[in-house]
C-alpha positions, 0 to 999 in steps of 0.5 A, spaced: 531 898 137 532 892 133 538 888 133 538 889 125 537 897 126 542 897 131 547 894 126 545 898 120 546 904 124 553 902 126 555 900 119 553 907 117 557 910 122 563 907 120 562 908 112 567 910 108 568 917 107 568 920 100 575 922 098 576 929 095 576 929 087 572 923 087 565 921 084 561 915 084 558 912 077 552 912 081 552 919 082 552 920 075 547 916 073 542 918 078 536 922 075 537 928 078 544 932 077 543 937 083 543 931 088 550 929 085 552 936 087 549 936 094 552 929 095 559 931 094 558 938 098 554 935 104 555 928 107 549 926 110 547 919 113 541 915 110 535 915 114 534 908 117 528 906 112 533 907 107 538 903 110 533 897 111 531 898 103 539 898 101 540 892 106 534 888 103 537 889 096 544 887 098 541 880 101 537 878 095 543 880 090 548 876 094 543 870 094 543 871 086 550 871 086 550 864 089 544 862 084 549 864 078 555 860 081 551 854 081 549 854 073 553 850 069 554 854 063 556 860 068 563 861 071 563 867 076 570 870 076 570 875 081 565 880 085 565 887 087 570 888 081 573 895 082 572 900 075 575 907 075 576 912 070 580 919 071 578 926 068 581 932 068 577 939 068 580 946 069 587 943 071 584 938 076 584 931 076 578 927 078 576 920 078 570 916 077 569 910 081 564 904 081 564 896 082 562 891 078 557 886 082 559 880 078 564 878 073 563 872 069 565 867 064 559 864 060 559 858 056 559 862 049 566 864 051 564 871 053 566 875 059 560 878 062 559 884 067 553 883 071 549 889 074 544 886 079 538 891 081 533 889 086 527 892 086 520 893 089 517 890 082 519 889 075 512 890 072 514 896 069 521 894 067 517 887 064 512 892 061 517 896 057 521 890 055 528 894 057 532 896 062 532 903 066 536 908 062 540 910 068 542 902 070 544 901 062 549 907 063 552 905 070 553 898 066 556 902 060 561 905 064 563 898 067 564 895 060 568 901 057 572 902 064 574 895 064 574 894 056 569 888 056 564 888 050 558 884 054 554 886 060 547 884 063 542 887 067 539 883 072 533 885 076 530 881 082 523 882 084 523 883 092 515 883 092 514 877 088 519 873 092 516 875 098 509 874 096 510 868 091 507 871 085 510 873 079 517 872 076 522 874 080 528 875 076 529 878 069 535 880 065 537 884 059 543 883 055 547 889 054 553 891 048 558 896 050 558 902 047 563 907 046 558 913 045 555 911 052 562 912 055 563 919 052 556 921 055 558 919 062 564 923 061 561 929 058 556 929 064 562 928 069 565 934 066 559 938 067 558 936 074 565 938 076 565 945 073 559 946 077 562 944 083 568 948 082 564 954 081 560 953 087 553 953 083 548 948 082 548 944 075 542 945 071 536 940 073 535 935 068 528 934 064 524 928 068 528 929 075 522 931 079 519 925 080 516 922 086 519 916 086 526 919 086 525 925 090 521 921 096 528 917 097 532 923 096 537 925 102 537 932 100 530 933 098 529 939 103 534 943 100 530 942 093 524 945 097 528 951 099 531 952 092 524 951 089 521 956 094 
């Protein structure tokens, strides 16, 4: 086994255990609501292939932070900034947690929360001309939890970087929406009620997607349920 694979597996063995009554914002913004239920009720280690993909993304995102730090019109104030929101459902208080990748001061005076996403390709994102809905929802949670009005989703194209063709980075500015936060909390309440009752939440439209399901750690459970 390679040294990198050994390190990835060792890191997973010492990963933080999810505390009770806690959701991560990435749970709630995931396209499949049933995966949220499985992640909370059954803690599973990631497959080595998935760990490799995560690590490659982390390395590229760290490099992006170094690039932004060298721009004259941006001052990075902090990275991995904690953000959380509490919600009470049926007498139980739950917390929704997340971390802002980059908190920066731009030269126009704005405080901007950056959500950095590495992806295999930015082709479809550039074609649509807008960021993915789940990434916007994640950033909206941070903006509302920290009372920041401006954010930015930064996409990094791993394939373009490795092959030397096409644009590598693409960014979208986002403005805080209080309605978006209400939608996230509404979904959180639905998920929590399902967890309290022991029943799976209803499948959301568009959840059955090969790109989503292929990398899901709980796809075998869905196969059983579908059967």
